[in-house]
MARTI-32375 format. One record per residue: residue number from 1; y, x, z negated of N, C-alpha, C, O in turn; residue in three letters. Coordinates in Angstrom, 1 decimal. Each point is the difference from the previous one (the first is absolute). Layout:
# MARTI-32375
+-----+--------+--------+--------+--------+--------+--------+--------+--------+--------+--------+--------+--------+---------+
! num !    n.y !    n.x !    n.z !   ca.y !   ca.x !   ca.z !    c.y !    c.x !    c.z !    o.y !    o.x !    o.z ! residuo !
+-----+--------+--------+--------+--------+--------+--------+--------+--------+--------+--------+--------+--------+---------+
! NUM !      Y !      X !      Z !      Y !      X !      Z !      Y !      X !      Z !      Y !      X !      Z !     ala !
...
+-----+--------+--------+--------+--------+--------+--------+--------+--------+--------+--------+--------+--------+---------+
END
This chain:
# MARTI-32375
+-----+--------+--------+--------+--------+--------+--------+--------+--------+--------+--------+--------+--------+---------+
! num !    n.y !    n.x !    n.z !   ca.y !   ca.x !   ca.z !    c.y !    c.x !    c.z !    o.y !    o.x !    o.z ! residuo !
+-----+--------+--------+--------+--------+--------+--------+--------+--------+--------+--------+--------+--------+---------+
!   1 !   96.5 !   14.7 !    4.9 !   -1.3 !    0.8 !   -0.3 !   -0.1 !    0.1 !   -1.5 !    1.0 !   -0.2 !   -0.8 !     ala !
!   2 !   -2.1 !    0.5 !    0.3 !   -0.3 !    0.1 !   -1.4 !    0.1 !    1.4 !   -0.5 !   -1.0 !    0.7 !   -0.2 !     asn !
!   3 !    2.3 !   -0.2 !    0.1 !    0.3 !    1.4 !   -0.3 !   -0.7 !    0.3 !   -1.4 !    0.0 !   -0.8 !   -0.9 !     arg !
!   4 !   -0.4 !    2.0 !    0.8 !   -0.6 !    0.5 !   -1.2 !   -1.5 !    0.1 !    0.0 !   -0.6 !    0.7 !   -0.8 !     gly !
!   5 !    0.0 !   -1.4 !    1.8 !   -1.5 !    0.1 !    0.1 !   -0.5 !    1.4 !    0.3 !   -1.1 !    0.3 !   -0.4 !     lys !
!   6 !    1.8 !    0.4 !    1.2 !   -0.4 !    1.4 !    0.4 !    0.0 !    0.9 !   -1.3 !   -1.0 !    0.7 !   -0.3 !     thr !
!   7 !    2.1 !   -0.8 !   -0.4 !    0.1 !    0.8 !   -1.3 !   -1.1 !   -0.5 !   -1.0 !   -0.6 !    0.9 !   -0.6 !     ala !
!   8 !    0.5 !   -2.2 !    0.4 !   -1.0 !   -0.5 !   -0.9 !   -1.4 !    0.5 !    0.4 !   -0.8 !    0.3 !   -0.9 !     glu !
!   9 !    0.5 !   -0.3 !    2.2 !   -1.4 !    0.4 !    0.4 !   -0.2 !    1.5 !   -0.3 !   -1.1 !    0.4 !   -0.4 !     ala !
!  10 !    2.1 !    0.4 !    0.6 !   -0.1 !    1.4 !   -0.4 !   -0.2 !    0.2 !   -1.4 !   -0.8 !    0.9 !   -0.4 !     ala !
!  11 !    1.5 !   -1.6 !   -0.5 !   -0.2 !    0.0 !   -1.4 !   -1.4 !   -0.4 !   -0.4 !   -0.7 !    0.6 !   -0.8 !     val !
!  12 !    0.3 !   -1.7 !    1.4 !   -1.4 !   -0.6 !   -0.3 !   -1.0 !    1.1 !    0.3 !   -1.0 !    0.1 !   -0.8 !     arg !
!  13 !    1.1 !    0.6 !    1.9 !   -0.9 !    1.0 !    0.4 !   -0.1 !    1.2 !   -1.1 !   -1.1 !    0.4 !   -0.3 !     lys !
!  14 !    2.2 !    0.0 !   -0.1 !    0.1 !    1.1 !   -1.1 !   -0.6 !   -0.5 !   -1.3 !   -0.8 !    0.7 !   -0.6 !     val !
!  15 !    1.1 !   -1.9 !    0.2 !   -0.5 !   -0.6 !   -1.2 !   -1.5 !   -0.2 !    0.1 !   -0.8 !    0.3 !   -1.0 !     leu !
!  16 !    0.3 !   -0.8 !    2.1 !   -1.5 !   -0.2 !    0.2 !   -0.7 !    1.4 !   -0.1 !   -1.1 !    0.0 !   -0.6 !     ala !
!  17 !    1.7 !    1.0 !    1.1 !   -0.6 !    1.4 !    0.0 !    0.0 !    0.5 !   -1.5 !   -0.9 !    0.8 !   -0.3 !     ala !
!  18 !    1.8 !   -1.2 !   -0.5 !    0.2 !    0.5 !   -1.3 !   -0.9 !   -0.7 !   -1.0 !   -0.3 !    0.4 !   -1.1 !     lys !
!  19 !   -0.2 !   -1.6 !    1.4 !   -0.8 !   -0.9 !   -0.9 !   -1.1 !    0.8 !   -0.5 !   -0.8 !    0.7 !    0.7 !     ala !
!  20 !    0.6 !   -0.8 !   -2.1 !   -1.1 !    0.7 !   -0.7 !   -0.2 !   -0.8 !   -1.3 !    0.5 !   -1.0 !   -0.2 !     ser !
!  21 !   -1.4 !    1.6 !   -0.6 !   -0.3 !   -0.6 !   -1.3 !    1.2 !   -0.1 !   -0.9 !    0.1 !   -1.0 !   -0.8 !     ala !
!  22 !    0.9 !    1.9 !    1.0 !    1.2 !   -0.1 !   -0.9 !    1.2 !   -0.4 !    0.7 !    1.1 !    0.1 !   -0.5 !     asp !
!  23 !   -1.2 !   -0.5 !    1.8 !    1.2 !   -0.5 !    0.7 !   -0.4 !   -1.3 !    0.8 !   -0.9 !    0.0 !    0.8 !     phe !
!  24 !    1.7 !   -1.0 !   -1.1 !   -0.3 !   -1.2 !    0.8 !    1.4 !   -0.6 !    0.5 !    1.0 !    0.4 !   -0.5 !     cys !
!  25 !   -1.1 !   -1.2 !    1.5 !    1.2 !   -0.6 !    0.6 !   -0.3 !   -1.4 !    0.6 !   -1.1 !   -0.3 !    0.2 !     trp !
!  26 !    2.2 !   -0.4 !    0.0 !   -0.2 !   -1.3 !    0.6 !    1.3 !   -0.4 !    0.8 !    1.1 !    0.5 !   -0.4 !     ala !
!  27 !   -1.2 !   -1.3 !    1.4 !    1.2 !   -0.5 !    0.7 !    0.2 !   -1.4 !   -0.5 !   -0.9 !   -0.8 !    0.1 !     arg !
!  28 !    2.1 !    0.6 !   -0.6 !    0.3 !   -1.4 !   -0.5 !    0.1 !   -0.9 !    1.2 !    0.5 !    0.4 !    1.1 !     trp !
!  29 !   -0.9 !   -1.7 !   -1.2 !    0.3 !   -0.9 !    1.1 !    1.5 !   -0.3 !    0.1 !    0.7 !    0.0 !   -1.0 !     pro !
!  30 !   -0.2 !   -0.2 !    2.2 !    1.4 !   -0.2 !    0.2 !    0.2 !   -1.3 !    0.8 !   -1.0 !   -0.7 !    0.3 !     asp !
!  31 !    2.2 !    0.4 !    0.0 !    0.3 !   -1.3 !    0.7 !   -0.7 !    0.0 !    1.4 !   -0.4 !   -1.1 !    0.5 !     met !
!  32 !    0.3 !    2.3 !    0.1 !   -0.7 !    0.0 !    1.3 !   -1.5 !   -0.3 !    0.0 !   -0.6 !   -0.4 !    1.0 !     his !
!  33 !    0.0 !    0.6 !   -2.2 !   -1.4 !   -0.3 !   -0.2 !   -0.2 !   -1.3 !   -0.6 !   -1.2 !   -0.4 !   -0.4 !     ser !
!  34 !    2.2 !   -0.4 !    0.2 !   -0.1 !   -1.4 !   -0.5 !    0.3 !   -0.2 !   -1.4 !   -0.1 !   -1.1 !   -0.5 !     gly !
!  35 !    0.5 !    2.1 !   -0.2 !    0.4 !   -0.1 !   -1.4 !    1.3 !   -0.8 !   -0.2 !    0.9 !    0.3 !    0.8 !     ser !
!  36 !   -0.8 !   -1.2 !   -1.7 !    1.2 !   -0.7 !   -0.2 !    0.8 !    0.6 !   -1.2 !    1.2 !   -0.4 !   -0.2 !     arg !
!  37 !   -1.8 !    1.4 !   -0.4 !    0.7 !    0.7 !   -1.1 !    0.5 !    1.4 !    0.5 !   -0.8 !    0.7 !    0.6 !     gln !
!  38 !    2.0 !   -0.3 !   -1.0 !    0.4 !    1.3 !    0.4 !   -0.8 !    1.1 !   -0.8 !   -0.1 !   -0.2 !   -1.2 !     pro !
!  39 !   -0.4 !    1.1 !    1.9 !   -0.7 !    1.1 !   -0.6 !    0.9 !    1.0 !   -0.6 !    1.1 !    0.2 !    0.4 !     ala !
!  40 !   -1.5 !    0.5 !   -1.5 !    0.9 !    1.0 !   -0.6 !    0.2 !    1.2 !    0.9 !    1.1 !    0.6 !   -0.1 !     pro !
!  41 !   -2.1 !   -0.3 !    0.9 !    0.1 !    1.1 !    0.9 !   -1.1 !   -0.1 !    1.1 !   -0.7 !   -1.0 !   -0.1 !     ser !
!  42 !    0.7 !    1.9 !    1.0 !   -1.0 !    0.0 !    1.1 !   -1.4 !    0.4 !   -0.6 !   -1.0 !   -0.6 !    0.3 !     asp !
!  43 !    1.0 !    1.7 !   -1.1 !   -1.2 !    0.6 !   -0.5 !    0.1 !    0.2 !   -1.5 !    1.1 !    0.1 !   -0.6 !     phe !
!  44 !   -2.3 !   -0.1 !   -0.1 !   -0.1 !    0.3 !   -1.4 !   -1.1 !    1.1 !    0.0 !   -1.0 !   -0.1 !    0.6 !     ile !
!  45 !    1.3 !    1.2 !   -1.4 !   -1.0 !    1.0 !   -0.2 !   -0.2 !    0.3 !   -1.4 !    0.9 !   -0.3 !   -0.9 !     thr !
!  46 !   -2.0 !    0.8 !    0.5 !   -0.3 !    0.5 !   -1.3 !   -0.8 !    1.2 !    0.0 !   -1.1 !    0.1 !    0.6 !     cys !
!  47 !    1.6 !    1.0 !   -1.2 !   -0.7 !    1.3 !   -0.1 !    0.0 !    0.4 !   -1.4 !    1.1 !    0.3 !   -0.6 !     trp !
!  48 !   -2.2 !   -0.1 !    0.0 !   -0.2 !    0.5 !   -1.4 !    0.9 !   -0.8 !   -0.9 !    0.6 !    0.6 !   -0.9 !     gln !
!  49 !   -0.6 !   -1.9 !    1.0 !    0.8 !   -0.9 !   -0.9 !    1.5 !   -0.2 !    0.4 !    0.6 !   -0.7 !   -0.7 !     gly !
!  50 !   -0.2 !    1.4 !    1.7 !    1.5 !   -0.1 !    0.4 !    0.1 !   -1.1 !    1.1 !   -0.5 !    0.3 !    1.1 !     arg !
!  51 !    1.2 !   -1.4 !   -1.4 !    0.2 !   -1.1 !    1.0 !    1.3 !    0.3 !    0.8 !    1.0 !    0.2 !   -0.6 !     leu !
!  52 !   -1.2 !   -0.3 !    1.9 !    1.2 !    0.3 !    0.9 !    0.1 !   -1.2 !    1.0 !   -0.9 !   -0.3 !    0.6 !     val !
!  53 !    2.1 !   -0.2 !   -0.5 !    0.3 !   -1.0 !    1.0 !    0.7 !    0.8 !    1.2 !    0.8 !    0.9 !   -0.3 !     leu !
!  54 !   -1.2 !   -1.2 !    1.5 !    0.5 !    0.7 !    1.1 !    0.5 !   -1.0 !    1.1 !   -0.8 !   -0.7 !    0.6 !     leu !
!  55 !    2.1 !    0.7 !   -0.3 !    0.5 !   -0.8 !    1.0 !    0.3 !    0.9 !    1.2 !    0.5 !    1.1 !   -0.1 !     glu !
!  56 !   -0.9 !   -1.6 !    1.3 !    0.1 !    0.8 !    1.2 !    1.0 !   -0.7 !    1.0 !   -0.2 !   -1.2 !    0.3 !     val !
!  57 !    1.2 !    2.0 !    0.1 !    0.9 !   -0.5 !    1.0 !    0.0 !    0.8 !    1.2 !   -0.2 !    1.2 !   -0.1 !     lys !
!  58 !    0.5 !   -1.8 !    1.3 !    0.2 !    0.8 !    1.2 !    1.2 !   -0.5 !    0.7 !    0.2 !   -1.2 !    0.2 !     glu !
!  59 !    0.6 !    2.1 !    0.2 !    1.3 !   -0.3 !    0.7 !    0.2 !    0.9 !    1.3 !   -0.5 !    1.1 !    0.0 !     val !
!  60 !    1.1 !   -1.7 !    0.9 !    0.3 !    0.7 !    1.3 !    1.4 !    0.7 !   -0.2 !    1.0 !   -0.4 !    0.6 !     asp !
!  61 !   -1.1 !    1.4 !   -1.4 !    1.2 !    0.7 !   -0.4 !   -0.4 !    1.4 !   -0.3 !   -1.1 !    0.3 !   -0.2 !     ser !
!  62 !    2.1 !    0.6 !    0.2 !   -0.3 !    1.4 !   -0.4 !    0.2 !    0.3 !   -1.5 !   -0.6 !    0.9 !   -0.5 !     ala !
!  63 !    1.3 !   -1.8 !   -0.2 !    0.3 !    0.3 !   -1.4 !    0.4 !   -1.2 !   -0.9 !    0.3 !    0.2 !   -1.1 !     ser !
!  64 !   -0.2 !   -1.4 !    1.7 !    0.6 !   -1.1 !   -0.8 !   -1.0 !   -1.2 !   -0.1 !   -0.7 !   -0.3 !    0.9 !     arg !
!  65 !    0.7 !   -0.3 !   -2.1 !   -0.8 !   -1.2 !   -0.2 !    1.0 !   -1.1 !   -0.4 !    0.7 !    0.1 !   -1.0 !     leu !
!  66 !   -0.6 !   -1.1 !    1.8 !    1.0 !   -1.1 !   -0.3 !   -0.4 !   -0.7 !   -1.3 !   -1.2 !   -0.2 !   -0.3 !     pro !
!  67 !    2.2 !   -0.2 !   -0.5 !   -0.3 !   -0.6 !   -1.3 !   -0.8 !   -1.3 !    0.2 !   -0.9 !   -0.3 !   -0.8 !     tyr !
!  68 !    1.1 !   -0.4 !    1.9 !   -0.8 !   -1.3 !    0.3 !   -1.5 !    0.3 !    0.1 !   -0.8 !   -0.9 !   -0.1 !     lys !
!  69 !    0.4 !    2.1 !    0.5 !   -1.4 !    0.3 !    0.2 !   -0.7 !    0.3 !   -1.4 !   -1.2 !    0.0 !    0.0 !     asn !
!  70 !    1.9 !    0.1 !   -1.0 !   -0.6 !    0.2 !   -1.4 !    0.9 !   -0.7 !   -1.0 !    0.9 !    0.6 !   -0.6 !     phe !
!  71 !   -1.0 !   -1.9 !    0.6 !    0.9 !   -0.8 !   -0.7 !    0.0 !    0.1 !   -1.6 !   -1.0 !    0.5 !   -0.5 !     asp !
!  72 !    2.1 !   -0.9 !   -0.1 !    0.1 !    0.2 !   -1.4 !   -1.1 !   -0.8 !   -0.8 !   -0.4 !    0.5 !   -1.1 !     thr !
!  73 !    0.0 !   -1.6 !    1.6 !   -1.1 !   -0.7 !   -0.7 !   -1.3 !    0.8 !   -0.1 !   -0.7 !    0.0 !   -1.0 !     ala !
!  74 !    0.4 !    0.6 !    2.1 !   -1.2 !    0.8 !    0.0 !    0.1 !    1.3 !   -0.9 !   -0.9 !    0.3 !   -0.7 !     gln !
!  75 !    2.1 !    0.3 !    0.8 !    0.2 !    1.1 !   -0.9 !   -0.1 !   -0.4 !   -1.4 !   -0.6 !    0.7 !   -0.9 !     ile !
!  76 !    1.1 !   -1.9 !    0.5 !   -0.1 !   -0.5 !   -1.3 !   -1.4 !   -0.3 !   -0.4 !   -0.4 !    0.3 !   -1.2 !     ala !
!  77 !   -0.4 !   -0.8 !    2.1 !   -1.5 !   -0.3 !   -0.3 !   -0.7 !    1.4 !   -0.3 !   -0.7 !    0.0 !   -1.0 !     arg !
!  78 !    1.0 !    1.0 !    1.8 !   -0.6 !    1.3 !   -0.2 !    0.5 !    0.6 !   -1.3 !   -0.8 !    0.6 !   -0.8 !     met !
!  79 !    2.0 !   -0.7 !    0.5 !    0.6 !    0.5 !   -1.3 !   -0.6 !   -0.6 !   -1.2 !   -0.1 !    0.6 !   -1.1 !     arg !
!  80 !   -0.3 !   -1.9 !    1.2 !   -0.6 !   -0.7 !   -1.2 !   -1.3 !    0.7 !   -0.3 !   -0.4 !    0.1 !   -1.1 !     ser !
!  81 !   -0.4 !    0.3 !    2.2 !   -1.2 !    0.7 !   -0.2 !    0.2 !    1.4 !   -0.7 !   -0.8 !    0.4 !   -0.8 !     trp !
!  82 !    1.9 !    0.2 !    1.2 !    0.4 !    1.3 !   -0.6 !    0.3 !   -0.2 !   -1.5 !   -0.5 !    0.9 !   -0.8 !     val !
!  83 !    1.2 !   -1.9 !    0.5 !    0.3 !   -0.3 !   -1.4 !   -1.3 !   -0.2 !   -0.8 !    0.0 !    0.2 !   -1.2 !     met !
!  84 !   -1.0 !   -0.7 !    1.8 !   -1.3 !   -0.2 !   -0.6 !   -0.9 !    1.2 !    0.0 !   -1.1 !   -0.1 !   -0.6 !     ala !
!  85 !    1.5 !    1.2 !    1.1 !   -0.7 !    1.2 !    0.0 !   -0.5 !    0.6 !    1.3 !   -0.6 !    1.1 !    0.0 !     gly !
!  86 !    0.7 !   -1.8 !    1.1 !   -0.4 !    0.5 !    1.3 !    1.0 !    0.9 !    0.6 !    1.1 !    0.1 !   -0.6 !     ala !
!  87 !   -1.5 !    0.6 !    1.6 !    0.9 !    0.8 !    0.8 !    0.2 !   -0.7 !    1.4 !   -1.0 !   -0.6 !    0.5 !     thr !
!  88 !    2.2 !    0.6 !    0.1 !    0.2 !   -0.7 !    1.2 !    0.8 !    0.8 !    1.0 !    1.1 !    0.5 !   -0.4 !     ala !
!  89 !   -1.6 !   -0.4 !    1.6 !    0.7 !    0.8 !    1.0 !    0.2 !   -0.8 !    1.3 !   -0.8 !   -1.0 !    0.2 !     tyr !
!  90 !    1.8 !    1.3 !    0.5 !    0.2 !   -0.5 !    1.4 !   -0.2 !    1.2 !    0.9 !    0.7 !    1.1 !   -0.2 !     ala !
!  91 !   -1.5 !   -1.3 !    1.3 !   -0.2 !    1.1 !    1.0 !    0.6 !   -0.6 !    1.3 !   -0.4 !   -1.0 !    0.5 !     leu !
!  92 !    1.3 !    1.8 !    0.1 !    0.7 !   -0.4 !    1.2 !   -0.4 !    0.9 !    1.1 !    0.1 !    1.2 !   -0.1 !     val !
!  93 !   -0.5 !   -1.8 !    1.2 !   -0.3 !    0.8 !    1.2 !    1.1 !   -0.2 !    1.0 !    0.3 !   -1.1 !    0.4 !     tyr !
!  94 !    0.4 !    2.2 !    0.0 !    1.0 !   -0.1 !    1.0 !   -0.6 !    0.4 !    1.4 !   -0.3 !    1.2 !    0.3 !     phe !
!  95 !    0.1 !   -2.2 !    0.5 !   -0.7 !    0.2 !    1.3 !    0.8 !    0.9 !    1.0 !   -0.6 !    0.7 !    0.8 !     ser !
!  96 !    1.9 !   -0.7 !   -0.9 !    0.8 !    0.8 !    0.9 !   -0.1 !    1.5 !   -0.3 !   -0.1 !    0.8 !    0.9 !     lys !
!  97 !    0.1 !   -0.5 !   -2.2 !   -0.2 !    1.5 !   -0.3 !   -1.4 !    0.3 !   -0.4 !   -0.3 !    1.2 !   -0.2 !     ser !
!  98 !   -0.6 !   -2.2 !    0.2 !   -1.4 !    0.2 !   -0.4 !   -0.1 !    0.8 !   -1.3 !   -0.7 !    1.0 !   -0.1 !     glu !
!  99 !    1.4 !   -1.6 !   -0.9 !    0.0 !    0.6 !   -1.4 !   -0.2 !   -1.1 !   -1.0 !    0.2 !   -1.2 !    0.2 !     glu !
! 100 !   -0.7 !    1.6 !   -1.3 !   -0.3 !   -0.9 !   -1.2 !    1.0 !    0.4 !   -1.1 !    0.4 !    1.1 !   -0.1 !     trp !
! 101 !    0.0 !   -2.2 !   -0.6 !    0.8 !    0.2 !   -1.2 !   -0.6 !   -0.8 !   -1.1 !   -0.4 !   -1.1 !    0.2 !     phe !
! 102 !    0.3 !    1.7 !   -1.4 !   -0.6 !   -0.8 !   -1.1 !    0.8 !    0.2 !   -1.3 !    0.4 !    1.1 !   -0.3 !     met !
! 103 !   -0.2 !   -2.2 !   -0.4 !    0.8 !    0.1 !   -1.2 !   -0.5 !   -1.1 !   -1.0 !   -0.5 !   -1.0 !    0.5 !     ala !
! 104 !    0.8 !    1.2 !   -1.7 !   -0.2 !   -1.1 !   -1.0 !    0.8 !   -1.2 !    0.3 !    1.1 !    0.1 !    0.6 !     ser !
! 105 !   -1.6 !   -1.3 !   -0.9 !    0.7 !   -1.2 !    0.2 !    1.4 !    0.0 !   -0.7 !    0.9 !   -0.6 !    0.5 !     val !
! 106 !   -0.9 !    1.4 !   -1.6 !    1.3 !    0.1 !   -0.7 !    1.0 !    0.7 !    0.8 !    1.2 !   -0.3 !   -0.1 !     asn !
! 107 !   -1.6 !    1.2 !    1.0 !    1.0 !    0.7 !    0.9 !    0.7 !   -1.0 !    0.9 !    1.2 !    0.1 !    0.2 !     trp !
! 108 !   -2.0 !   -1.0 !    0.3 !    0.6 !   -1.0 !    0.9 !    0.9 !   -1.0 !   -0.8 !    1.0 !   -0.4 !    0.5 !     phe !
! 109 !   -1.4 !    0.1 !   -1.7 !    0.8 !   -0.9 !   -0.9 !    1.4 !    0.7 !   -0.3 !    1.0 !   -0.6 !    0.1 !     his !
! 110 !   -1.1 !    1.9 !   -0.5 !    1.2 !    0.7 !   -0.4 !    0.9 !    0.4 !    1.2 !    1.2 !    0.1 !   -0.2 !     glu !
! 111 !   -1.7 !    0.0 !    1.4 !    0.7 !    0.4 !    1.2 !    0.4 !   -1.2 !    0.9 !    0.5 !    0.2 !    1.1 !     asn !
! 112 !   -0.7 !   -1.4 !   -1.6 !    0.4 !   -1.2 !    0.7 !    1.5 !   -0.3 !   -0.3 !    0.4 !   -0.2 !   -1.1 !     his !
! 113 !    0.4 !    0.3 !    2.2 !    1.4 !    0.0 !   -0.2 !    0.8 !   -1.3 !    0.3 !    0.7 !   -0.6 !   -0.8 !     arg !
! 114 !   -0.9 !    0.1 !    2.0 !    0.9 !   -1.0 !    0.5 !   -0.5 !   -1.4 !   -0.1 !   -1.2 !   -0.3 !    0.5 !     leu !
! 115 !    2.0 !   -0.6 !   -1.0 !   -0.4 !   -1.4 !   -0.1 !    1.2 !   -0.8 !    0.4 !    1.1 !    0.2 !   -0.5 !     glu !
! 116 !   -1.3 !   -1.2 !    1.3 !    1.1 !   -1.0 !    0.4 !   -0.5 !   -1.4 !   -0.3 !   -1.0 !   -0.4 !    0.6 !     val !
! 117 !    1.7 !   -0.3 !   -1.5 !   -0.4 !   -1.4 !   -0.3 !   -1.5 !    0.0 !   -0.5 !   -0.7 !   -0.9 !    0.3 !     asn !
! 118 !    0.3 !    2.0 !   -1.1 !   -1.3 !    0.0 !   -0.6 !   -1.1 !    0.5 !    1.0 !   -1.1 !    0.0 !   -0.4 !     gly !
! 119 !    1.5 !    0.3 !    1.6 !   -1.0 !    0.4 !    1.0 !    0.2 !    1.5 !    0.3 !    1.1 !    0.5 !    0.1 !     lys !
! 120 !   -2.2 !    0.2 !    0.0 !    0.0 !    1.4 !    0.3 !    0.5 !    0.3 !    1.5 !   -0.6 !   -0.7 !    0.9 !     ala !
! 121 !    1.5 !    1.6 !   -0.7 !    0.4 !    0.4 !    1.3 !    0.0 !    1.5 !    0.1 !    0.4 !    0.6 !   -1.0 !     val !
! 122 !   -0.8 !    0.0 !    2.1 !    0.0 !    1.4 !    0.1 !   -1.5 !    0.5 !    0.0 !   -0.9 !   -0.7 !    0.3 !     gly !
! 123 !    0.8 !    2.0 !   -0.7 !   -1.3 !    0.6 !    0.0 !    0.0 !    1.2 !   -0.9 !    1.0 !    0.6 !   -0.4 !     ser !
! 124 !   -2.3 !   -0.2 !    0.1 !   -0.1 !    1.3 !   -0.7 !   -0.1 !    1.1 !    1.0 !   -0.6 !   -0.1 !    1.0 !     trp !
! 125 !    1.3 !    1.2 !   -1.3 !    0.0 !    1.1 !    0.9 !   -0.8 !    1.2 !   -0.6 !    0.4 !    0.5 !   -1.0 !     asp !
! 126 !   -1.5 !   -0.2 !    1.6 !   -0.8 !    1.1 !   -0.5 !    0.2 !    1.3 !    0.8 !   -0.9 !    0.9 !   -0.1 !     met !
! 127 !    1.9 !   -0.8 !    0.9 !    0.2 !    1.2 !    0.8 !    0.0 !    1.3 !   -0.8 !   -0.4 !    1.0 !    0.5 !     ala !
! 128 !    0.9 !   -1.1 !   -1.7 !    0.1 !    1.2 !   -0.9 !   -1.1 !    0.1 !   -1.0 !    0.1 !    0.8 !   -0.9 !     asn !
! 129 !   -1.1 !   -1.7 !    1.0 !   -1.1 !    0.0 !   -1.0 !   -1.2 !    0.7 !    0.6 !   -0.1 !    0.2 !    1.2 !     glu !
! 130 !   -0.8 !    0.3 !   -2.1 !   -1.2 !    0.6 !    0.5 !   -0.8 !   -1.0 !    0.8 !   -0.3 !   -1.1 !   -0.4 !     lys !
! 131 !   -0.1 !    1.6 !    1.6 !   -0.9 !   -0.9 !    0.9 !   -1.2 !    0.9 !    0.4 !    0.1 !    1.2 !    0.0 !     arg !
! 132 !   -1.1 !   -1.9 !    0.3 !   -1.3 !    0.7 !    0.4 !   -0.3 !   -0.3 !    1.4 !    0.1 !   -1.1 !    0.5 !     trp !
! 133 !   -0.6 !    2.1 !    0.3 !   -0.4 !   -0.2 !    1.4 !   -1.2 !   -1.1 !    0.0 !   -0.8 !   -0.1 !   -0.9 !     pro !
! 134 !    0.7 !   -0.6 !    2.0 !   -1.0 !   -1.0 !    0.2 !   -1.4 !    0.4 !   -0.4 !   -0.7 !   -0.7 !   -0.6 !     lys !
! 135 !    0.4 !    1.9 !    1.1 !   -1.4 !    0.6 !   -0.2 !   -0.3 !    0.3 !   -1.4 !   -1.2 !    0.3 !   -0.4 !     lys !
! 136 !    2.2 !   -0.3 !   -0.5 !   -0.2 !    0.4 !   -1.4 !   -0.1 !   -1.2 !   -1.0 !    0.2 !    0.2 !   -1.2 !     glu !
! 137 !   -0.6 !   -1.3 !    1.8 !   -0.1 !   -1.2 !   -0.9 !   -1.0 !    0.2 !   -1.1 !    0.3 !   -0.4 !   -1.1 !     leu !
! 138 !   -1.5 !    0.9 !    1.4 !   -1.0 !    0.2 !   -1.0 !    0.6 !    0.9 !   -1.2 !   -0.2 !   -0.3 !   -1.1 !     gln !
! 139 !    0.8 !    1.4 !    1.5 !    0.6 !    0.9 !   -1.0 !    1.0 !   -0.7 !   -0.9 !    0.1 !    0.1 !   -1.2 !     lys !
! 140 !    0.8 !   -0.9 !    1.9 !    1.0 !   -0.8 !   -0.7 !   -0.6 !   -0.9 !   -1.0 !    0.4 !   -0.1 !   -1.1 !     leu !
! 141 !   -1.4 !   -0.7 !    1.5 !   -0.6 !   -1.0 !   -0.9 !   -0.7 !    0.7 !   -1.1 !    0.0 !   -0.5 !   -1.1 !     leu !
! 142 !   -0.7 !    1.6 !    1.3 !   -0.6 !    0.8 !   -1.0 !    1.0 !    0.5 !   -1.0 !   -0.3 !    0.1 !   -1.2 !     glu !
! 143 !    1.5 !    0.2 !    1.6 !    1.0 !    0.5 !   -0.9 !    0.5 !   -1.1 !   -0.9 !    0.2 !    0.3 !   -1.2 !     thr !
! 144 !   -0.1 !   -1.5 !    1.7 !    0.5 !   -1.1 !   -0.8 !   -1.0 !   -0.8 !   -0.7 !    0.2 !   -0.5 !   -1.2 !     tyr !
! 145 !   -1.4 !    0.3 !    1.8 !   -1.0 !   -0.9 !   -0.6 !   -0.9 !    0.8 !   -0.9 !   -0.9 !   -0.6 !   -0.6 !     leu !
+-----+--------+--------+--------+--------+--------+--------+--------+--------+--------+--------+--------+--------+---------+
END
């Protein structure tokens, strides 16, 4: 199955409702929509001149995101935008606990631990990090975007 589409649809709904004269957003084309180039993130938003990249992940877990689901190449692409002045976040939906976790792409870079032969193994554990109930997605996005 194409995991992540439920979370992306929920985010799309909130962004569409927020659209106004001073807030715009777009969904980057990805491999599933025929793009041959890797996108920097799932969504791009701009509010009053502040550019934000937003990557959305969905996992069948209560608190963990496997490293393979957010690979180092994508983190590096997002961090290059940060170095150019953008802000970049990853938003993770945990379907088992029905909670959201959101952090700067730098959090994922700094908390990436295990590599074997240059490949990431393991996962990020967000069990002790602030998470938001499923129904509070709009409040969460308004807090960060």
